[in-house]
C-alpha positions in Angstrom: 91.1 207.9 162.6 94.1 208.5 165.0 95.5 211.4 162.7 92.2 213.3 162.8 91.8 212.4 166.6 95.4 213.8 167.2 94.5 216.9 165.0 91.4 217.6 167.1 93.3 216.9 170.3 96.2 219.3 169.8 93.5 222.1 168.1 95.9 223.5 165.8 99.3 223.2 167.5 101.9 221.0 165.4 101.4 216.8 166.3 104.5 216.0 168.1 106.8 213.7 165.8 106.6 209.9 166.2 107.1 206.9 164.7 104.5 205.5 162.5 104.3 201.9 162.3 101.4 199.3 162.9 102.6 198.7 166.9 102.2 202.6 167.5 99.2 203.2 165.4 97.5 200.1 167.6 98.6 201.9 170.9 97.4 205.4 170.0 94.1 204.0 168.7 93.7 202.2 172.1 94.6 205.7 173.9 92.0 207.1 171.6 89.3 205.0 172.4 89.9 205.3 176.1 89.6 209.1 175.5 86.9 209.2 173.4 85.1 206.7 176.0 85.8 209.4 179.0 84.6 212.2 176.9 81.1 210.4 176.0 80.6 209.7 179.7 81.0 213.2 180.6 78.7 214.4 177.6 76.1 212.1 178.8 76.4 213.6 182.2 76.4 216.9 181.2 73.0 216.3 179.2 71.4 214.5 182.0 72.0 217.2 184.2 71.0 219.8 181.8 67.7 217.7 181.3 67.0 217.7 185.0 67.5 221.5 185.5 65.1 222.1 182.9 62.6 219.9 184.6 63.2 221.6 188.1 63.0 225.1 186.4 59.8 224.3 185.0 58.6 222.8 188.1 60.1 225.8 190.1 58.0 228.3 187.9 55.0 226.2 188.4 55.1 226.4 192.1 56.0 229.8 192.0 52.8 230.6 190.2 50.9 228.5 192.7 52.4 230.5 195.7 52.1 233.8 194.2 48.5 233.3 193.2 47.5 231.1 196.0 49.1 232.7 199.1 50.5 235.7 197.6 54.0 234.8 198.3 56.4 236.5 195.9 60.2 236.6 196.0 60.1 240.6 196.3 58.0 240.4 199.4 60.6 238.2 201.3 63.5 239.4 203.4 66.8 239.4 202.0 68.0 236.4 204.3 64.9 234.4 203.3 65.4 235.0 199.9 69.0 233.9 200.1 68.3 230.8 201.9 65.3 230.2 199.2 68.0 230.5 196.4 70.4 228.3 198.3 67.7 225.7 198.8 66.7 226.0 194.7 70.5 225.6 193.9 71.1 223.0 196.1 68.1 220.7 194.9 68.8 221.3 191.4 72.5 220.3 192.0 71.5 217.5 194.0 68.8 216.5 191.4 66.4 215.8 194.2 62.6 215.1 193.9 61.7 217.5 197.0 63.4 219.6 199.4 62.9 217.4 202.6 66.2 216.4 204.6 65.8 212.7 203.7 66.0 213.4 199.9 68.9 216.0 200.4 70.5 213.3 202.4 70.1 210.8 199.9 71.2 212.6 197.1 74.3 213.6 199.0 75.1 210.1 199.3 74.6 209.1 195.8 76.5 212.0 194.6 79.3 211.2 197.0 79.4 207.6 195.7 79.3 208.8 192.3 82.0 210.9 193.0 84.2 208.3 194.5 83.2 205.9 191.3 84.3 208.5 188.9 87.6 209.3 190.6 88.2 205.6 190.6 87.4 205.3 187.1 89.7 208.2 186.2 92.7 206.8 188.2 92.2 203.8 186.1 92.0 205.4 182.9 95.0 207.4 183.8 97.1 204.4 185.0 95.8 202.9 181.7 97.1 205.7 179.7 100.2 205.7 181.7 100.7 201.7 180.9 100.1 202.5 177.4 102.7 205.3 177.0 105.4 203.2 178.5 104.8 200.5 176.0 104.8 203.0 173.4 108.0 204.6 174.5 109.5 201.0 174.9 108.3 199.9 171.8 110.2 202.9 170.0 113.4 202.0 171.8 113.4 198.8 170.7 112.4 199.7 167.4 115.5 202.0 167.3 117.8 199.3 168.6 116.4 197.2 165.9 117.1 199.4 163.2 120.6 200.0 164.7 121.1 196.3 164.6 119.6 195.4 161.2 122.0 198.5 160.0 125.0 196.7 161.7 124.0 193.4 160.1 123.8 194.7 156.7 127.5 196.3 157.2 128.4 193.0 158.5 127.2 191.1 155.7 128.4 193.4 153.1 131.8 192.8 154.2 131.8 188.9 154.3 130.4 189.3 150.8 133.6 191.3 150.0 135.6 188.9 151.5 133.8 186.1 149.9 134.0 187.6 146.7 137.8 188.2 147.1 138.4 184.5 148.2 136.5 183.3 145.4 138.4 185.4 143.1 141.7 184.2 144.8 140.8 180.7 144.3 139.7 180.9 140.6 143.5 182.6 140.1 144.8 179.8 142.0 143.1 176.9 140.0 144.0 178.6 136.4 147.5 179.1 137.7 147.8 175.4 138.9 146.2 174.4 135.6 148.8 176.5 133.6 151.3 175.0 135.7 150.3 171.3 135.0 149.9 172.3 131.3 153.6 173.5 131.3 154.9 170.7 133.4 153.5 168.3 130.8 154.5 170.3 127.9 158.3 170.3 129.4 158.3 166.5 130.1 157.0 166.0 126.5 159.6 167.9 125.4 162.3 166.1 127.4 160.9 162.8 126.3 161.2 164.2 122.8 164.8 164.7 123.7 165.6 161.2 124.8 165.0 161.6 128.2 164.4 158.4 130.1 160.9 158.1 131.2 162.4 156.7 134.8 163.2 160.7 135.4 159.7 161.9 134.8 157.9 163.7 137.8 155.2 160.8 137.8 157.8 158.3 137.6 159.9 159.6 140.2 156.6 160.2 142.5 155.8 156.1 142.2 159.5 155.4 142.7 159.3 157.5 145.8 156.1 155.8 147.0 157.4 152.3 146.3 160.9 153.2 148.3 158.5 154.4 151.4 156.6 151.0 151.3 159.7 149.1 151.1 161.2 151.0 153.7 158.1 150.2 156.1 158.3 146.6 155.1 162.0 146.5 156.3 161.3 148.1 159.7 160.7 145.0 161.4 163.5 143.0 159.7 166.1 145.6 160.9 164.1 144.8 164.6 164.8 141.4 164.3 168.1 141.6 162.8 169.4 143.8 165.6 168.0 141.4 168.2 170.4 138.6 166.4 173.4 141.3 166.8 173.2 141.2 170.5 173.9 137.4 170.8 177.5 136.1 171.6 179.5 134.8 168.7 
């Protein structure tokens, strides 16, 4: 519907490019409905005026026949000024859609038309304001959409970089783990060879580590004893 309306609106002229998504289509659809509603109002007003014009023309023909047959008053027998005044009176009556040519009818019709004119202007201003608001919303939506597209693109690039870093770290961790396993196997093999050649078990890596831990524990226990001994050393002989 929106596409057909735009083609009809631009009447053969290329339609300006715009981002087609749910939000923009909804906004254009709302603008289309407002435009079509205004067109319907105008067409109804035109049809009503044509209908009244036909009625007044028929009534004018009727009274012209009566005046011509009864009183012998024809347009050709009137003076130029009288003919102009009569034409002005008829045109004014048709334009104002009055029931007769009395001053009261003319005044009432003028007041009604003035009120209708103000109402139409007010409605047009309201529709124009609504259209401007919708266009601003559409422009804002397009700007936000472009910004979101850029943010999504940046996020994708950032995620790709983080993914590459994570893969590199994962490969590095795998390499270190394999290297550690290989070194442990080599250390174990070397220790086994040393043991086979008569190496004392107390000199192996595990034994030395255990001895180091025991030594650290003993040193920790000796700390309070050293403190106590120091206090005795300060005493006189």
